[in-house]
C-alpha positions as a printed Julia matrix, in Angstrom:
347×3 Matrix{Float64}:
   0.0    0.0     0.0
   1.03   3.56   -0.68
   1.49   5.72    2.37
  -0.15   9.12    2.55
   3.04  10.89    1.49
   3.32   8.78   -1.66
  -0.33   9.35   -2.55
   0.07  13.1    -2.16
   3.17  13.09   -4.36
   1.43  11.0    -7.04
  -1.64  13.27   -6.99
   0.56  16.32   -7.34
   2.34  14.75  -10.31
  -0.96  13.93  -12.03
  -2.25  17.45  -11.49
   0.98  18.86  -12.87
   0.72  16.66  -15.97
  -2.92  17.63  -16.49
  -2.04  21.29  -16.1
   0.76  20.94  -18.61
  -1.6   19.22  -21.04
  -4.2   21.97  -20.75
  -1.56  24.67  -20.95
  -0.05  22.99  -24.01
  -3.47  22.73  -25.68
  -4.25  26.38  -24.99
  -0.81  27.4   -26.19
  -1.24  25.41  -29.4
  -4.63  26.98  -30.05
  -3.27  30.43  -29.37
  -0.29  29.79  -31.63
  -2.55  28.52  -34.42
  -4.82  31.55  -33.98
  -1.89  33.97  -34.12
  -0.29  32.17  -37.06
  -3.51  32.06  -39.05
  -4.44  35.67  -38.46
  -0.98  36.66  -39.6
  -1.41  34.59  -42.75
  -4.75  36.07  -43.78
  -4.38  37.31  -47.35
  -0.86  35.9   -47.8
   0.01  33.44  -50.54
   0.39  30.09  -48.78
   2.0   27.05  -50.38
   0.54  23.57  -50.69
   2.68  21.02  -52.48
   0.66  18.83  -54.79
   2.13  16.19  -57.1
   5.54  17.8   -56.8
   4.31  21.31  -57.67
   4.01  24.2   -55.24
   0.42  25.43  -55.48
  -0.69  28.62  -53.76
  -3.83  29.7   -51.94
  -5.04  32.4   -49.59
  -7.2   32.01  -46.5
  -9.22  34.23  -44.25
  -9.5   32.84  -40.73
 -11.76  34.91  -38.47
 -10.51  35.89  -35.02
 -12.77  33.42  -33.23
 -13.1   30.46  -35.54
 -14.93  27.76  -33.57
 -14.15  24.05  -33.72
 -16.22  22.13  -36.25
 -16.7   25.28  -38.34
 -17.71  25.3   -42.03
 -15.32  26.08  -44.88
 -15.95  27.81  -48.2
 -13.71  27.65  -51.28
 -14.07  30.6   -53.7
 -12.61  29.97  -57.16
 -11.54  32.72  -59.57
 -12.42  32.82  -63.26
 -10.37  32.5   -66.45
  -7.28  34.69  -66.27
  -8.14  35.64  -62.69
  -6.25  35.67  -59.44
  -7.04  34.46  -55.96
  -6.66  38.09  -54.84
  -9.81  39.04  -56.78
 -11.9   36.48  -54.93
 -10.25  37.45  -51.65
 -11.84  40.88  -52.09
 -15.28  39.59  -53.13
 -16.78  40.0   -49.65
 -16.61  36.55  -48.03
 -14.03  37.68  -45.45
 -16.48  39.99  -43.72
 -19.08  37.23  -43.66
 -16.52  34.75  -42.3
 -15.81  37.15  -39.45
 -19.52  37.51  -38.68
 -20.55  33.86  -39.04
 -17.43  31.89  -38.16
 -16.22  29.97  -41.2
 -12.89  29.55  -42.97
 -12.72  31.21  -46.41
 -10.22  29.72  -48.89
  -9.03  31.23  -52.17
  -6.92  28.84  -54.27
  -4.95  29.86  -57.35
  -5.04  27.92  -60.63
  -2.09  27.37  -62.95
  -1.52  28.58  -66.51
  -2.89  26.26  -69.17
  -3.5   26.48  -72.9
  -6.76  28.17  -73.82
  -8.15  29.72  -76.99
  -9.96  33.02  -76.55
 -11.25  34.91  -79.61
 -11.67  38.69  -79.81
 -15.37  38.68  -78.98
 -14.92  36.46  -75.95
 -11.99  38.56  -74.78
 -14.01  41.78  -74.99
 -16.76  40.26  -72.84
 -14.25  39.91  -70.0
 -12.76  43.35  -70.65
  -9.75  42.44  -72.79
  -8.9   44.03  -76.13
  -6.36  41.65  -77.62
  -5.45  43.97  -80.49
  -4.7   46.82  -78.1
  -2.46  44.49  -76.12
  -0.46  43.82  -79.28
  -0.28  47.49  -80.25
   0.93  48.41  -76.78
   3.81  45.94  -77.12
   3.02  44.75  -73.63
   4.9   41.47  -73.14
   3.04  38.29  -72.3
   3.38  37.12  -68.73
   2.34  34.15  -66.62
  -1.2   35.48  -66.3
  -1.92  36.19  -69.92
  -0.08  34.9   -72.97
  -1.13  35.78  -76.51
   0.19  35.55  -80.05
   0.41  38.65  -82.26
   0.64  38.54  -86.06
   1.08  41.82  -87.97
   0.1   43.78  -84.86
  -3.09  41.81  -84.19
  -3.75  39.04  -81.71
  -4.8   35.81  -83.35
  -5.31  33.83  -80.16
  -4.2   33.45  -76.59
  -1.52  30.84  -76.13
  -2.06  30.36  -72.42
  -3.9   31.65  -69.42
  -4.53  30.79  -65.8
  -7.61  28.61  -65.57
  -9.07  25.7   -63.67
  -8.7   22.34  -65.38
 -12.37  21.41  -65.07
 -12.51  18.7   -67.74
  -9.56  16.45  -66.89
  -5.8   16.3   -66.62
  -4.8   16.19  -70.28
  -4.23  19.95  -70.37
  -2.44  20.51  -67.11
  -2.48  19.54  -63.47
  -5.23  17.57  -61.74
  -7.18  20.39  -60.11
  -9.85  18.07  -58.7
  -7.15  16.28  -56.76
  -5.42  19.53  -55.74
  -8.56  21.19  -54.41
  -9.79  18.03  -52.68
  -6.47  17.35  -50.97
  -6.17  20.99  -49.92
  -9.67  20.88  -48.43
  -8.94  17.71  -46.44
  -5.65  19.23  -45.2
  -7.4   22.39  -44.0
 -10.23  20.41  -42.4
  -7.67  18.6   -40.29
  -5.47  21.6   -39.56
  -8.28  23.84  -38.33
 -10.59  21.13  -36.95
 -13.35  21.97  -39.42
 -16.6   20.11  -40.08
 -15.99  17.81  -43.1
 -19.74  17.75  -43.78
 -19.75  21.53  -44.28
 -17.15  22.16  -46.97
 -18.67  24.19  -49.8
 -17.43  25.69  -53.07
 -18.37  28.7   -55.15
 -16.78  30.07  -58.28
 -17.04  32.68  -61.0
 -17.06  31.71  -64.71
 -14.31  29.08  -65.15
 -14.43  28.78  -61.34
 -18.13  27.93  -61.69
 -17.3   25.19  -64.2
 -14.79  23.85  -61.69
 -17.43  23.97  -58.95
 -19.7   21.69  -60.97
 -16.78  19.33  -61.64
 -16.07  19.11  -57.92
 -19.72  18.27  -57.27
 -19.53  15.44  -59.8
 -16.06  14.11  -59.07
 -15.32  15.04  -55.44
 -18.73  14.95  -53.8
 -17.23  13.13  -50.83
 -15.29  16.31  -49.97
 -17.38  19.21  -51.33
 -20.92  19.08  -49.99
 -22.54  21.94  -51.91
 -21.85  24.41  -54.72
 -22.75  27.94  -55.8
 -21.65  28.49  -59.43
 -21.88  32.04  -60.79
 -21.89  32.77  -64.55
 -20.61  29.34  -65.47
 -21.88  25.98  -66.69
 -20.41  22.51  -67.13
 -19.82  20.15  -70.04
 -21.81  17.08  -71.02
 -18.64  15.03  -70.62
 -18.75  15.93  -66.92
 -22.5   15.76  -66.41
 -22.95  12.42  -68.22
 -20.4   10.84  -65.89
 -21.42  12.72  -62.75
 -21.16  10.82  -59.46
 -22.04  13.36  -56.76
 -22.32  10.67  -54.09
 -25.72  11.73  -52.85
 -27.93  14.83  -52.87
 -26.2   18.21  -52.79
 -27.48  21.76  -52.14
 -26.93  23.9   -55.24
 -27.27  27.62  -55.93
 -26.79  28.8   -59.54
 -26.61  32.5   -60.52
 -26.6   33.6   -64.17
 -27.24  36.68  -66.28
 -29.55  36.29  -69.28
 -27.32  38.57  -71.39
 -24.09  36.71  -70.59
 -22.18  36.75  -73.88
 -19.19  34.72  -72.73
 -21.08  31.83  -71.1
 -24.6   31.92  -72.58
 -27.3   30.94  -70.1
 -28.85  28.71  -72.79
 -25.67  26.65  -73.13
 -23.07  26.65  -75.87
 -23.53  25.22  -79.36
 -21.05  23.3   -81.46
 -19.46  25.07  -84.45
 -22.24  23.87  -86.74
 -24.81  25.22  -84.34
 -26.95  22.07  -84.55
 -25.91  20.42  -81.34
 -25.4   21.85  -77.88
 -21.95  21.13  -76.49
 -22.73  22.6   -73.06
 -25.93  22.11  -71.05
 -27.96  25.19  -70.24
 -28.14  26.62  -66.73
 -31.66  25.25  -66.39
 -30.55  21.74  -67.42
 -27.88  21.75  -64.73
 -30.27  23.05  -62.1
 -32.92  20.46  -62.97
 -30.32  17.67  -62.87
 -29.41  18.48  -59.26
 -33.04  19.1   -58.33
 -33.89  15.56  -59.48
 -30.89  14.24  -57.6
 -32.29  15.91  -54.46
 -35.81  14.66  -55.16
 -36.8   18.34  -55.24
 -39.87  18.16  -57.46
 -41.76  21.13  -56.05
 -40.89  24.39  -57.82
 -41.59  27.92  -56.58
 -40.83  31.12  -58.47
 -40.14  34.35  -56.61
 -39.47  37.83  -57.94
 -36.29  38.48  -55.97
 -35.45  41.93  -57.38
 -36.54  44.07  -60.31
 -34.28  42.09  -62.67
 -33.74  38.81  -60.82
 -36.12  35.88  -60.55
 -35.45  33.11  -58.05
 -36.53  29.59  -58.99
 -36.58  27.35  -55.93
 -36.7   23.55  -56.2
 -37.91  22.15  -52.89
 -37.59  18.54  -51.72
 -40.39  16.54  -50.22
 -39.71  16.5   -46.49
 -36.11  16.85  -45.35
 -33.52  17.33  -48.04
 -31.46  19.82  -49.98
 -32.9   22.69  -51.98
 -31.73  23.95  -55.37
 -31.91  27.7   -56.07
 -31.54  29.34  -59.47
 -31.23  33.12  -59.86
 -31.97  34.17  -63.45
 -31.07  37.84  -63.97
 -32.55  39.85  -66.84
 -30.5   42.63  -68.5
 -27.33  41.28  -66.91
 -24.1   39.95  -68.35
 -21.01  38.01  -67.3
 -20.55  39.39  -63.81
 -20.62  38.56  -60.1
 -23.74  40.38  -58.85
 -22.84  43.56  -56.93
 -19.17  42.6   -56.69
 -17.19  45.01  -54.5
 -14.43  44.7   -57.12
 -16.67  46.57  -59.57
 -18.95  48.62  -57.32
 -18.63  50.88  -54.32
 -18.87  49.13  -50.97
 -22.49  48.44  -50.12
 -23.7   49.46  -53.58
 -25.91  47.1   -55.57
 -25.66  46.85  -59.34
 -28.4   46.06  -61.89
 -28.87  42.58  -60.41
 -30.35  44.13  -57.28
 -28.64  41.78  -54.82
 -25.27  40.84  -53.35
 -24.25  37.43  -54.66
 -21.69  36.95  -51.89
 -24.29  37.35  -49.14
 -26.91  35.27  -50.96
 -24.39  32.44  -51.36
 -23.41  32.31  -47.71
 -27.01  32.66  -46.52
 -27.81  29.61  -48.66
 -24.92  27.49  -47.4
 -25.47  28.5   -43.76
 -28.73  26.57  -43.78
 -26.76  23.35  -44.14
């Protein structure tokens, strides 16, 4: 038997160990908090398949355990910095989620003059200015006129034959961040603009075990993705699209002969996920002067599908702070960033 002196010494040792454990845990949390806050907005590195990929995060001051996470993907030729300024950081601070802004790599892409003008690029002026190509935008000039772009940063939404495996990169990054910040793996969502919207649909179809919902803006998908879609169960979906979008037509894209559609329309994509969710009931709401919200509601418990169709509106992120004054709505009449998080927060 232990004498009283031994028992007291043992109890003191156990208390000391427990105190050290608690102190260590608190210190680790505080260190992680300080580290993350210092990294907000910085380009962080994640090595994937031997390549250093970059991403930004915004971690709110009081991120709770088991918090949600939202990936926001830039469009063709875009940068993670643009999405970092889209307004999710303020919402993350208010509602307690981790916002993530990955960067794509440069890949070959063909962009004609009309398509370039839709996204604000005048290829001929670029040639006349003698501005050299760089890693963000490469183009070929012949006799002072651009004939095509030779490369651009974009998400590889249709496979790996034209660059790195972005499905694998984004999925592995998400799992890493879930573990690092003790996030809820059932609440990892993705949103994206244009090419980022295409990538969002691809993640729904090919990485549904990681990404549990999507909010594509001004983007579609391809039949090659949709016809082989394996979302691994129902998924909440919010699609936003302008009727006058000249770069990614809301009706889908046609083949060169114009007889066959090579891209499904926004409505086709929405209906696909509504059927997946067994959301047969449809309600139509006049959301703003130009925007109509089509809601597909499931019978009983389940995931909804929302579709904002915006009249007199082009290839834009509704009321983006990158294009408008802070707090100022554009012709869409609503803030896409807020609508997206309000939708995801229900799940």
